[in-house]
All heavy atoms as TSV, in Angstrom:
chain	resi	resn	atom	element	x	y	z
A	1	MET	N	N	82.273	78.022	58.416
A	1	MET	CA	C	83.140	78.023	59.577
A	1	MET	C	C	84.209	79.104	59.448
A	1	MET	O	O	84.391	79.904	60.346
A	1	MET	CB	C	83.763	76.634	59.724
A	1	MET	CG	C	84.756	76.515	60.823
A	1	MET	SD	S	83.885	76.223	62.350
A	1	MET	CE	C	85.223	75.997	63.424
A	2	ILE	N	N	84.931	79.098	58.326
A	2	ILE	CA	C	85.997	80.078	58.108
A	2	ILE	C	C	85.401	81.476	57.945
A	2	ILE	O	O	85.964	82.454	58.430
A	2	ILE	CB	C	86.861	79.694	56.891
A	2	ILE	CG1	C	87.641	78.425	57.215
A	2	ILE	CG2	C	87.798	80.817	56.510
A	2	ILE	CD1	C	88.451	77.890	56.068
A	3	THR	N	N	84.237	81.555	57.293
A	3	THR	CA	C	83.578	82.844	57.121
A	3	THR	C	C	83.175	83.425	58.468
A	3	THR	O	O	83.360	84.620	58.715
A	3	THR	CB	C	82.331	82.689	56.230
A	3	THR	OG1	O	82.702	82.067	55.008
A	3	THR	CG2	C	81.706	84.027	55.947
A	4	GLY	N	N	82.653	82.609	59.334
A	4	GLY	CA	C	82.263	83.059	60.673
A	4	GLY	C	C	83.462	83.506	61.486
A	4	GLY	O	O	83.413	84.508	62.213
A	5	LEU	N	N	84.556	82.772	61.361
A	5	LEU	CA	C	85.783	83.144	62.066
A	5	LEU	C	C	86.332	84.469	61.539
A	5	LEU	O	O	86.779	85.317	62.310
A	5	LEU	CB	C	86.821	82.033	61.908
A	5	LEU	CG	C	88.106	82.187	62.710
A	5	LEU	CD1	C	87.812	82.258	64.199
A	5	LEU	CD2	C	89.035	81.020	62.412
A	6	GLY	N	N	86.251	84.638	60.220
A	6	GLY	CA	C	86.691	85.903	59.611
A	6	GLY	C	C	85.833	87.072	60.058
A	6	GLY	O	O	86.334	88.161	60.351
A	7	ALA	N	N	84.518	86.844	60.125
A	7	ALA	CA	C	83.608	87.905	60.561
A	7	ALA	C	C	83.844	88.253	62.027
A	7	ALA	O	O	83.827	89.436	62.407
A	7	ALA	CB	C	82.159	87.472	60.351
A	8	ALA	N	N	84.090	87.259	62.855
A	8	ALA	CA	C	84.369	87.509	64.266
A	8	ALA	C	C	85.691	88.264	64.431
A	8	ALA	O	O	85.806	89.179	65.251
A	8	ALA	CB	C	84.406	86.193	65.048
A	9	GLY	N	N	86.680	87.902	63.641
A	9	GLY	CA	C	87.965	88.610	63.684
A	9	GLY	C	C	87.825	90.049	63.245
A	9	GLY	O	O	88.396	90.962	63.848
A	10	TRP	N	N	87.051	90.260	62.165
A	10	TRP	CA	C	86.821	91.609	61.672
A	10	TRP	C	C	86.088	92.453	62.717
A	10	TRP	O	O	86.461	93.602	62.967
A	10	TRP	CB	C	86.012	91.545	60.378
A	10	TRP	CG	C	85.725	92.895	59.790
A	10	TRP	CD1	C	86.577	93.683	59.094
A	10	TRP	CD2	C	84.491	93.590	59.879
A	10	TRP	NE1	N	85.953	94.844	58.734
A	10	TRP	CE2	C	84.667	94.814	59.206
A	10	TRP	CE3	C	83.266	93.309	60.451
A	10	TRP	CZ2	C	83.652	95.746	59.101
A	10	TRP	CZ3	C	82.262	94.236	60.342
A	10	TRP	CH2	C	82.455	95.443	59.666
A	11	ALA	N	N	85.066	91.880	63.362
A	11	ALA	CA	C	84.320	92.600	64.398
A	11	ALA	C	C	85.229	92.908	65.596
A	11	ALA	O	O	85.153	93.997	66.177
A	11	ALA	CB	C	83.110	91.779	64.841
A	12	GLY	N	N	86.091	91.964	65.938
A	12	GLY	CA	C	87.025	92.200	67.033
A	12	GLY	C	C	87.993	93.330	66.727
A	12	GLY	O	O	88.291	94.162	67.592
A	13	LEU	N	N	88.482	93.378	65.493
A	13	LEU	CA	C	89.387	94.456	65.103
A	13	LEU	C	C	88.692	95.804	65.103
A	13	LEU	O	O	89.275	96.817	65.500
A	13	LEU	CB	C	89.999	94.172	63.728
A	13	LEU	CG	C	91.073	93.094	63.693
A	13	LEU	CD1	C	91.503	92.826	62.254
A	13	LEU	CD2	C	92.269	93.500	64.539
A	14	ARG	N	N	87.447	95.820	64.657
A	14	ARG	CA	C	86.682	97.074	64.683
A	14	ARG	C	C	86.477	97.556	66.126
A	14	ARG	O	O	86.620	98.741	66.412
A	14	ARG	CB	C	85.309	96.884	64.015
A	14	ARG	CG	C	85.320	96.641	62.533
A	14	ARG	CD	C	85.380	97.893	61.769
A	14	ARG	NE	N	84.313	98.765	62.228
A	14	ARG	CZ	C	83.780	99.726	61.523
A	14	ARG	NH1	N	84.198	99.922	60.302
A	14	ARG	NH2	N	82.846	100.495	62.008
A	15	ALA	N	N	86.171	96.628	67.010
A	15	ALA	CA	C	85.987	96.988	68.418
A	15	ALA	C	C	87.304	97.494	69.017
A	15	ALA	O	O	87.330	98.471	69.768
A	15	ALA	CB	C	85.463	95.792	69.213
A	16	TRP	N	N	88.398	96.838	68.687
A	16	TRP	CA	C	89.716	97.252	69.194
A	16	TRP	C	C	90.062	98.658	68.698
A	16	TRP	O	O	90.526	99.506	69.467
A	16	TRP	CB	C	90.764	96.244	68.742
A	16	TRP	CG	C	92.161	96.615	69.126
A	16	TRP	CD1	C	93.139	97.064	68.305
A	16	TRP	CD2	C	92.736	96.579	70.435
A	16	TRP	NE1	N	94.274	97.294	69.018
A	16	TRP	CE2	C	94.061	97.020	70.341
A	16	TRP	CE3	C	92.250	96.220	71.683
A	16	TRP	CZ2	C	94.913	97.108	71.423
A	16	TRP	CZ3	C	93.104	96.310	72.780
A	16	TRP	CH2	C	94.414	96.752	72.641
A	17	ASN	N	N	89.830	98.925	67.413
A	17	ASN	CA	C	90.105	100.258	66.869
A	17	ASN	C	C	89.221	101.309	67.523
A	17	ASN	O	O	89.670	102.427	67.798
A	17	ASN	CB	C	89.920	100.281	65.361
A	17	ASN	CG	C	91.074	99.618	64.648
A	17	ASN	OD1	O	92.187	99.597	65.157
A	17	ASN	ND2	N	90.805	99.075	63.474
A	18	GLY	N	N	87.978	100.986	67.793
A	18	GLY	CA	C	87.090	101.911	68.480
A	18	GLY	C	C	87.569	102.206	69.889
A	18	GLY	O	O	87.533	103.351	70.343
A	19	TRP	N	N	88.035	101.183	70.574
A	19	TRP	CA	C	88.534	101.368	71.939
A	19	TRP	C	C	89.789	102.242	71.927
A	19	TRP	O	O	89.951	103.130	72.763
A	19	TRP	CB	C	88.835	100.004	72.566
A	19	TRP	CG	C	89.284	100.092	73.982
A	19	TRP	CD1	C	88.501	100.222	75.079
A	19	TRP	CD2	C	90.641	100.055	74.456
A	19	TRP	NE1	N	89.279	100.265	76.212
A	19	TRP	CE2	C	90.593	100.174	75.857
A	19	TRP	CE3	C	91.864	99.935	73.826
A	19	TRP	CZ2	C	91.741	100.174	76.625
A	19	TRP	CZ3	C	93.007	99.943	74.600
A	19	TRP	CH2	C	92.934	100.052	75.992
A	20	LEU	N	N	90.691	101.995	70.968
A	20	LEU	CA	C	91.895	102.818	70.861
A	20	LEU	C	C	91.551	104.277	70.569
A	20	LEU	O	O	92.157	105.195	71.129
A	20	LEU	CB	C	92.818	102.276	69.772
A	20	LEU	CG	C	93.572	100.994	70.096
A	20	LEU	CD1	C	94.360	100.546	68.869
A	20	LEU	CD2	C	94.488	101.178	71.282
A	21	GLU	N	N	90.585	104.502	69.704
A	21	GLU	CA	C	90.161	105.868	69.391
A	21	GLU	C	C	89.575	106.549	70.631
A	21	GLU	O	O	89.836	107.731	70.882
A	21	GLU	CB	C	89.137	105.850	68.253
A	21	GLU	CG	C	88.771	107.219	67.744
A	21	GLU	CD	C	89.951	107.953	67.140
A	21	GLU	OE1	O	90.837	107.301	66.567
A	21	GLU	OE2	O	89.991	109.193	67.265
A	22	LEU	N	N	88.807	105.811	71.415
A	22	LEU	CA	C	88.258	106.357	72.657
A	22	LEU	C	C	89.377	106.754	73.609
A	22	LEU	O	O	89.354	107.837	74.207
A	22	LEU	CB	C	87.349	105.328	73.328
A	22	LEU	CG	C	86.827	105.697	74.717
A	22	LEU	CD1	C	85.893	106.886	74.638
A	22	LEU	CD2	C	86.151	104.499	75.357
A	23	LYS	N	N	90.389	105.914	73.761
A	23	LYS	CA	C	91.516	106.221	74.651
A	23	LYS	C	C	92.299	107.429	74.147
A	23	LYS	O	O	92.741	108.263	74.929
A	23	LYS	CB	C	92.439	105.008	74.805
A	23	LYS	CG	C	91.784	103.884	75.567
A	23	LYS	CD	C	91.383	104.358	76.945
A	23	LYS	CE	C	90.577	103.330	77.679
A	23	LYS	NZ	N	90.118	103.787	78.969
A	24	ARG	N	N	92.468	107.535	72.832
A	24	ARG	CA	C	93.152	108.714	72.279
A	24	ARG	C	C	92.369	109.976	72.591
A	24	ARG	O	O	92.941	111.012	72.945
A	24	ARG	CB	C	93.316	108.571	70.769
A	24	ARG	CG	C	94.398	107.642	70.360
A	24	ARG	CD	C	94.623	107.699	68.839
A	24	ARG	NE	N	95.435	106.575	68.444
A	24	ARG	CZ	C	95.018	105.539	67.738
A	24	ARG	NH1	N	93.774	105.498	67.310
A	24	ARG	NH2	N	95.832	104.559	67.438
A	25	PHE	N	N	91.057	109.916	72.460
A	25	PHE	CA	C	90.210	111.062	72.764
A	25	PHE	C	C	90.308	111.436	74.238
A	25	PHE	O	O	90.427	112.605	74.579
A	25	PHE	CB	C	88.756	110.745	72.394
A	25	PHE	CG	C	87.802	111.858	72.716
A	25	PHE	CD1	C	87.785	113.007	71.955
A	25	PHE	CD2	C	86.934	111.750	73.787
A	25	PHE	CE1	C	86.922	114.039	72.254
A	25	PHE	CE2	C	86.066	112.769	74.100
A	25	PHE	CZ	C	86.055	113.919	73.325
A	26	GLU	N	N	90.280	110.436	75.129
A	26	GLU	CA	C	90.393	110.706	76.563
A	26	GLU	C	C	91.727	111.348	76.892
A	26	GLU	O	O	91.800	112.276	77.700
A	26	GLU	CB	C	90.225	109.417	77.365
A	26	GLU	CG	C	88.815	108.892	77.404
A	26	GLU	CD	C	88.713	107.559	78.116
A	26	GLU	OE1	O	89.749	106.973	78.481
A	26	GLU	OE2	O	87.572	107.091	78.308
A	27	LEU	N	N	92.798	110.869	76.281
A	27	LEU	CA	C	94.117	111.449	76.538
A	27	LEU	C	C	94.212	112.875	76.028
A	27	LEU	O	O	94.812	113.731	76.681
A	27	LEU	CB	C	95.207	110.587	75.905
A	27	LEU	CG	C	95.496	109.269	76.598
A	27	LEU	CD1	C	96.472	108.447	75.765
A	27	LEU	CD2	C	96.049	109.492	77.988
A	28	SER	N	N	93.636	113.152	74.873
A	28	SER	CA	C	93.687	114.518	74.348
A	28	SER	C	C	92.876	115.460	75.225
A	28	SER	O	O	93.254	116.611	75.412
A	28	SER	CB	C	93.192	114.560	72.908
A	28	SER	OG	O	91.808	114.299	72.843
A	29	GLN	N	N	91.775	115.002	75.803
A	29	GLN	CA	C	90.984	115.833	76.703
A	29	GLN	C	C	91.725	116.067	78.009
A	29	GLN	O	O	91.689	117.152	78.558
A	29	GLN	CB	C	89.623	115.180	76.980
A	29	GLN	CG	C	88.725	115.112	75.778
A	29	GLN	CD	C	88.420	116.475	75.215
A	29	GLN	OE1	O	88.166	117.411	75.948
A	29	GLN	NE2	N	88.483	116.602	73.909
A	30	THR	N	N	92.413	115.076	78.509
A	30	THR	CA	C	93.156	115.209	79.759
A	30	THR	C	C	94.282	116.206	79.588
A	30	THR	O	O	94.517	117.042	80.450
A	30	THR	CB	C	93.725	113.849	80.206
A	30	THR	OG1	O	92.636	112.932	80.325
A	30	THR	CG2	C	94.446	113.946	81.516
A	31	VAL	N	N	94.980	116.149	78.465
A	31	VAL	CA	C	96.077	117.085	78.222
A	31	VAL	C	C	95.531	118.489	78.122
A	31	VAL	O	O	96.125	119.434	78.624
A	31	VAL	CB	C	96.846	116.687	76.939
A	31	VAL	CG1	C	97.814	117.760	76.523
A	31	VAL	CG2	C	97.555	115.371	77.160
A	32	GLY	N	N	94.396	118.676	77.505
A	32	GLY	CA	C	93.790	119.994	77.419
A	32	GLY	C	C	93.401	120.549	78.765
A	32	GLY	O	O	93.487	121.742	79.007
A	33	ASP	N	N	92.960	119.714	79.669
A	33	ASP	CA	C	92.553	120.177	80.978
A	33	ASP	C	C	93.728	120.543	81.860
A	33	ASP	O	O	93.576	121.310	82.795
A	33	ASP	CB	C	91.724	119.099	81.696
A	33	ASP	CG	C	90.390	118.873	81.025
A	33	ASP	OD1	O	89.964	119.765	80.265
A	33	ASP	OD2	O	89.778	117.818	81.265
A	34	ARG	N	N	94.892	120.012	81.573
A	34	ARG	CA	C	96.057	120.305	82.409
A	34	ARG	C	C	96.554	121.723	82.222
A	34	ARG	O	O	97.290	122.226	83.040
A	34	ARG	CB	C	97.186	119.335	82.093
A	34	ARG	CG	C	96.991	118.019	82.739
A	34	ARG	CD	C	98.230	117.186	82.575
A	34	ARG	NE	N	97.803	115.827	82.347
A	34	ARG	CZ	C	98.486	114.918	81.717
A	34	ARG	NH1	N	99.654	115.203	81.230
A	34	ARG	NH2	N	98.018	113.715	81.555
A	35	ASN	N	N	96.185	122.376	81.133
A	35	ASN	CA	C	96.655	123.732	80.895
A	35	ASN	C	C	96.056	124.725	81.879
A	35	ASN	O	O	96.657	125.750	82.149
A	35	ASN	CB	C	96.336	124.160	79.465
A	35	ASN	CG	C	97.151	123.380	78.460
A	35	ASN	OD1	O	98.206	122.865	78.778
A	35	ASN	ND2	N	96.661	123.293	77.246
A	36	LEU	N	N	94.877	124.451	82.389
A	36	LEU	CA	C	94.239	125.340	83.350
A	36	LEU	C	C	94.312	124.728	84.739
A	36	LEU	O	O	93.745	123.685	84.987
A	36	LEU	CB	C	92.764	125.564	82.975
A	36	LEU	CG	C	92.509	126.332	81.701
A	36	LEU	CD1	C	91.024	126.352	81.384
A	36	LEU	CD2	C	93.035	127.737	81.809
A	37	PRO	N	N	95.003	125.390	85.647
A	37	PRO	CA	C	95.050	124.852	87.011
A	37	PRO	C	C	93.699	125.028	87.696
A	37	PRO	O	O	92.897	125.866	87.290
A	37	PRO	CB	C	96.128	125.691	87.687
A	37	PRO	CG	C	96.185	126.951	86.906
A	37	PRO	CD	C	95.790	126.597	85.504
A	38	PRO	N	N	93.431	124.270	88.739
A	38	PRO	CA	C	92.189	124.468	89.466
A	38	PRO	C	C	92.153	125.856	90.087
A	38	PRO	O	O	93.176	126.535	90.202
A	38	PRO	CB	C	92.206	123.378	90.536
A	38	PRO	CG	C	93.581	122.841	90.562
A	38	PRO	CD	C	94.242	123.201	89.274
A	39	ALA	N	N	90.965	126.278	90.508
A	39	ALA	CA	C	90.794	127.640	91.037
A	39	ALA	C	C	91.712	127.893	92.225
A	39	ALA	O	O	92.291	128.974	92.347
A	39	ALA	CB	C	89.338	127.863	91.423
A	40	THR	N	N	91.868	126.925	93.106
A	40	THR	CA	C	92.745	127.137	94.260
A	40	THR	C	C	94.182	127.334	93.816
A	40	THR	O	O	94.912	128.128	94.403
A	40	THR	CB	C	92.659	125.952	95.245
A	40	THR	OG1	O	92.974	124.747	94.559
A	40	THR	CG2	C	91.282	125.848	95.855
A	41	GLY	N	N	94.588	126.631	92.776
A	41	GLY	CA	C	95.939	126.806	92.248
A	41	GLY	C	C	96.143	128.192	91.669
A	41	GLY	O	O	97.200	128.803	91.852
A	42	ARG	N	N	95.122	128.721	90.991
A	42	ARG	CA	C	95.228	130.074	90.430
A	42	ARG	C	C	95.289	131.106	91.536
A	42	ARG	O	O	96.031	132.087	91.432
A	42	ARG	CB	C	94.047	130.343	89.503
A	42	ARG	CG	C	94.122	129.557	88.210
A	42	ARG	CD	C	93.087	130.023	87.232
A	42	ARG	NE	N	91.743	129.773	87.737
A	42	ARG	CZ	C	90.887	128.924	87.214
A	42	ARG	NH1	N	91.221	128.232	86.159
A	42	ARG	NH2	N	89.696	128.764	87.721
A	43	ILE	N	N	94.517	130.899	92.602
A	43	ILE	CA	C	94.541	131.834	93.728
A	43	ILE	C	C	95.908	131.806	94.400
A	43	ILE	O	O	96.474	132.859	94.726
A	43	ILE	CB	C	93.417	131.502	94.730
A	43	ILE	CG1	C	92.056	131.796	94.100
A	43	ILE	CG2	C	93.594	132.290	96.028
A	43	ILE	CD1	C	90.887	131.277	94.898
A	44	GLU	N	N	96.462	130.618	94.585
A	44	GLU	CA	C	97.785	130.500	95.190
A	44	GLU	C	C	98.842	131.163	94.314
A	44	GLU	O	O	99.744	131.827	94.825
A	44	GLU	CB	C	98.134	129.034	95.417
A	44	GLU	CG	C	97.330	128.383	96.517
A	44	GLU	CD	C	97.597	126.894	96.631
A	44	GLU	OE1	O	98.466	126.373	95.905
A	44	GLU	OE2	O	96.927	126.258	97.455
A	45	MET	N	N	98.735	130.991	92.996
A	45	MET	CA	C	99.695	131.629	92.094
A	45	MET	C	C	99.587	133.154	92.177
A	45	MET	O	O	100.601	133.852	92.193
A	45	MET	CB	C	99.466	131.171	90.650
A	45	MET	CG	C	99.912	129.754	90.388
A	45	MET	SD	S	101.675	129.517	90.651
A	45	MET	CE	C	102.335	130.539	89.372
A	46	ALA	N	N	98.377	133.673	92.255
A	46	ALA	CA	C	98.204	135.121	92.379
A	46	ALA	C	C	98.797	135.611	93.697
A	46	ALA	O	O	99.437	136.677	93.737
A	46	ALA	CB	C	96.723	135.480	92.293
A	47	ASP	N	N	98.614	134.862	94.766
A	47	ASP	CA	C	99.176	135.224	96.063
A	47	ASP	C	C	100.701	135.229	96.003
A	47	ASP	O	O	101.355	136.150	96.517
A	47	ASP	CB	C	98.681	134.245	97.134
A	47	ASP	CG	C	99.141	134.630	98.524
A	47	ASP	OD1	O	99.114	135.842	98.842
A	47	ASP	OD2	O	99.528	133.722	99.290
A	48	LEU	N	N	101.275	134.212	95.379
A	48	LEU	CA	C	102.730	134.153	95.252
A	48	LEU	C	C	103.264	135.304	94.402
A	48	LEU	O	O	104.306	135.894	94.727
A	48	LEU	CB	C	103.157	132.811	94.661
A	48	LEU	CG	C	102.998	131.605	95.587
A	48	LEU	CD1	C	103.298	130.323	94.830
A	48	LEU	CD2	C	103.904	131.731	96.797
A	49	ARG	N	N	102.561	135.653	93.350
A	49	ARG	CA	C	103.004	136.779	92.517
A	49	ARG	C	C	102.978	138.080	93.311
A	49	ARG	O	O	103.879	138.912	93.181
A	49	ARG	CB	C	102.114	136.891	91.281
A	49	ARG	CG	C	102.387	135.845	90.250
A	49	ARG	CD	C	101.594	136.095	88.972
A	49	ARG	NE	N	101.823	135.019	88.033
A	49	ARG	CZ	C	100.880	134.239	87.539
A	49	ARG	NH1	N	99.625	134.423	87.873
A	49	ARG	NH2	N	101.187	133.277	86.701
A	50	GLU	N	N	101.946	138.249	94.115
A	50	GLU	CA	C	101.850	139.450	94.952
A	50	GLU	C	C	102.998	139.496	95.962
A	50	GLU	O	O	103.599	140.554	96.188
A	50	GLU	CB	C	100.505	139.479	95.671
A	50	GLU	CG	C	100.292	140.679	96.562
A	50	GLU	CD	C	100.199	141.985	95.800
A	50	GLU	OE1	O	99.913	141.964	94.592
A	50	GLU	OE2	O	100.431	143.038	96.423
A	51	ARG	N	N	103.320	138.379	96.558
A	51	ARG	CA	C	104.433	138.330	97.512
A	51	ARG	C	C	105.755	138.653	96.831
A	51	ARG	O	O	106.583	139.391	97.372
A	51	ARG	CB	C	104.511	136.957	98.166
A	51	ARG	CG	C	103.402	136.692	99.135
A	51	ARG	CD	C	103.553	135.331	99.758
A	51	ARG	NE	N	102.425	135.010	100.605
A	51	ARG	CZ	C	102.345	133.916	101.326
A	51	ARG	NH1	N	103.340	133.038	101.309
A	51	ARG	NH2	N	101.299	133.689	102.071
A	52	VAL	N	N	105.964	138.105	95.650
A	52	VAL	CA	C	107.196	138.391	94.909
A	52	VAL	C	C	107.272	139.871	94.568
A	52	VAL	O	O	108.327	140.497	94.695
A	52	VAL	CB	C	107.285	137.508	93.644
A	52	VAL	CG1	C	108.378	137.986	92.707
A	52	VAL	CG2	C	107.498	136.059	94.021
A	53	ARG	N	N	106.160	140.451	94.157
A	53	ARG	CA	C	106.127	141.882	93.831
A	53	ARG	C	C	106.515	142.714	95.046
A	53	ARG	O	O	107.308	143.654	94.956
A	53	ARG	CB	C	104.733	142.278	93.327
A	53	ARG	CG	C	104.672	143.702	92.790
A	53	ARG	CD	C	103.267	144.077	92.351
A	53	ARG	NE	N	102.329	144.144	93.462
A	53	ARG	CZ	C	102.254	145.160	94.325
A	53	ARG	NH1	N	103.072	146.164	94.237
A	53	ARG	NH2	N	101.356	145.145	95.285
A	54	LYS	N	N	105.970	142.353	96.213
A	54	LYS	CA	C	106.300	143.085	97.440
A	54	LYS	C	C	107.768	142.921	97.810
A	54	LYS	O	O	108.420	143.871	98.214
A	54	LYS	CB	C	105.403	142.619	98.588
A	54	LYS	CG	C	103.986	143.092	98.464
A	54	LYS	CD	C	103.146	142.589	99.644
A	54	LYS	CE	C	101.711	143.060	99.504
A	54	LYS	NZ	N	100.883	142.566	100.618
A	55	LEU	N	N	108.298	141.697	97.678
A	55	LEU	CA	C	109.708	141.479	97.986
A	55	LEU	C	C	110.620	142.236	97.033
A	55	LEU	O	O	111.652	142.778	97.447
A	55	LEU	CB	C	110.021	139.975	97.944
A	55	LEU	CG	C	109.446	139.144	99.107
A	55	LEU	CD1	C	109.676	137.657	98.840
A	55	LEU	CD2	C	110.067	139.557	100.422
A	56	GLU	N	N	110.251	142.296	95.764
A	56	GLU	CA	C	111.042	143.068	94.802
A	56	GLU	C	C	111.005	144.546	95.144
A	56	GLU	O	O	112.017	145.244	95.019
A	56	GLU	CB	C	110.528	142.831	93.379
A	56	GLU	CG	C	110.860	141.463	92.837
A	56	GLU	CD	C	110.228	141.197	91.485
A	56	GLU	OE1	O	109.281	141.921	91.098
A	56	GLU	OE2	O	110.679	140.255	90.814
A	57	ALA	N	N	109.850	145.038	95.587
A	57	ALA	CA	C	109.744	146.438	95.979
A	57	ALA	C	C	110.608	146.721	97.210
A	57	ALA	O	O	111.286	147.751	97.284
A	57	ALA	CB	C	108.277	146.809	96.239
A	58	ILE	N	N	110.622	145.826	98.174
A	58	ILE	CA	C	111.442	145.980	99.367
A	58	ILE	C	C	112.928	145.974	98.980
A	58	ILE	O	O	113.718	146.796	99.442
A	58	ILE	CB	C	111.147	144.874	100.403
A	58	ILE	CG1	C	109.760	145.064	100.997
A	58	ILE	CG2	C	112.201	144.853	101.499
A	58	ILE	CD1	C	109.267	143.904	101.825
A	59	ALA	N	N	113.303	145.055	98.080
A	59	ALA	CA	C	114.698	144.981	97.650
A	59	ALA	C	C	115.119	146.243	96.893
A	59	ALA	O	O	116.275	146.664	96.974
A	59	ALA	CB	C	114.892	143.752	96.775
A	60	ALA	N	N	114.187	146.857	96.167
A	60	ALA	CA	C	114.499	148.068	95.417
A	60	ALA	C	C	114.437	149.314	96.301
A	60	ALA	O	O	114.791	150.395	95.868
A	60	ALA	CB	C	113.540	148.210	94.247
A	61	GLY	N	N	113.954	149.153	97.540
A	61	GLY	CA	C	113.874	150.271	98.464
A	61	GLY	C	C	112.633	151.121	98.300
A	61	GLY	O	O	112.578	152.274	98.727
A	62	ILE	N	N	111.616	150.578	97.663
A	62	ILE	CA	C	110.358	151.299	97.451
A	62	ILE	C	C	109.388	150.900	98.531
A	62	ILE	O	O	109.187	149.718	98.801
A	62	ILE	CB	C	109.758	150.982	96.069
A	62	ILE	CG1	C	110.751	151.338	94.967
A	62	ILE	CG2	C	108.431	151.692	95.863
A	62	ILE	CD1	C	110.328	150.839	93.590
A	63	ASP	N	N	108.765	151.889	99.187
A	63	ASP	CA	C	107.783	151.600	100.224
A	63	ASP	C	C	106.408	151.455	99.575
A	63	ASP	O	O	105.972	152.321	98.828
A	63	ASP	CB	C	107.761	152.728	101.259
A	63	ASP	CG	C	106.940	152.362	102.478
A	63	ASP	OD1	O	106.782	151.150	102.739
A	63	ASP	OD2	O	106.479	153.280	103.167
A	64	ILE	N	N	105.738	150.348	99.870
A	64	ILE	CA	C	104.427	150.092	99.250
A	64	ILE	C	C	103.326	150.659	100.116
A	64	ILE	O	O	103.228	150.526	101.266
A	64	ILE	CB	C	104.217	148.578	99.032
A	64	ILE	CG1	C	105.251	148.053	98.069
A	64	ILE	CG2	C	102.814	148.319	98.480
A	64	ILE	CD1	C	105.127	146.574	97.793
């Protein structure tokens, strides 16, 4: 009886540790993916950079 309870507890702890490791892996993958914005975000950033460049040129008095 006690041996079976101990084995069930041990199996439960192993399953819990496996689940925690899976969640840690998922979180590390999610953080890695956040470094790269989606393609539309990159296009928008490039557009904004171009607009800023043009505004800086206008402010400096340079005709583009």
